C-alpha positions as CSV (number, residue, x, y, z in Angstrom):
1,M,-38.6,7.6,25.5
2,S,-39.2,4.6,23.3
3,P,-36.3,2.2,22.6
4,Q,-37.1,2.3,18.9
5,T,-35.9,4.9,16.4
6,R,-38.6,7.0,14.8
7,Q,-38.7,10.3,13.1
8,T,-42.0,11.8,12.2
9,V,-43.0,15.0,10.4
10,H,-46.3,16.1,12.0
11,S,-49.0,18.1,10.2
12,S,-47.8,21.3,11.9
13,L,-44.4,20.7,10.2
14,Y,-42.2,19.9,13.2
15,T,-40.1,16.8,13.5
16,H,-40.0,14.4,16.3
17,E,-37.0,12.1,16.5
18,E,-36.2,9.2,18.9
19,L,-32.8,7.5,19.2
20,L,-32.6,3.7,18.9
21,F,-29.4,3.4,21.0
22,S,-26.1,5.0,21.6
23,E,-23.1,3.1,23.0
24,P,-19.4,3.9,23.2
25,L,-17.2,1.5,21.2
26,K,-14.9,-0.5,23.4
27,T,-12.4,-1.2,20.6
28,T,-11.9,0.8,17.4
29,T,-14.3,2.7,15.1
30,K,-13.6,0.4,12.2
31,G,-16.7,-0.8,10.3
32,A,-16.4,-4.3,11.7
33,D,-16.5,-3.0,15.3
34,V,-19.5,-0.8,14.6
35,F,-21.3,-3.7,13.0
36,Q,-20.5,-6.0,15.9
37,A,-22.0,-3.4,18.4
38,V,-25.2,-3.0,16.3
39,S,-25.4,-6.8,15.8
40,K,-25.2,-7.4,19.6
41,F,-27.9,-4.7,20.2
42,F,-30.2,-6.5,17.7
43,E,-29.5,-9.9,19.4
44,V,-30.1,-8.6,22.9
45,N,-33.3,-6.8,22.0
46,G,-34.7,-9.6,19.8
47,L,-34.6,-7.5,16.6
48,M,-34.4,-9.3,13.2
49,W,-32.1,-8.2,10.4
50,E,-34.8,-9.3,7.9
51,K,-37.1,-6.4,9.2
52,L,-34.4,-3.7,8.6
53,V,-35.5,-1.5,5.8
54,G,-32.9,1.2,5.8
55,V,-29.6,2.4,7.2
56,C,-28.2,6.0,7.3
57,T,-24.7,6.9,8.2
58,D,-22.8,10.2,8.5
59,G,-20.4,9.3,5.6
60,A,-17.4,8.5,7.9
61,P,-14.7,6.4,6.2
62,A,-15.4,3.4,8.5
63,M,-19.0,3.3,7.4
64,L,-18.1,3.6,3.7
65,G,-15.4,0.9,3.6
66,S,-12.6,3.4,3.0
């Protein structure tokens, strides 16, 4: 599986989805801790924030700043 996230709708109308990464949080699930884990992943894998075009969350309070 590719280390990059990708979801595609093919002409036969099925979806194909790949997961970028999944990692258990070693601290809390607060937004700052989630951001730190994602930021570390970007750094380790040479990804640039400037190339990020979208973010999707599940609406959890930590992700919405509540």
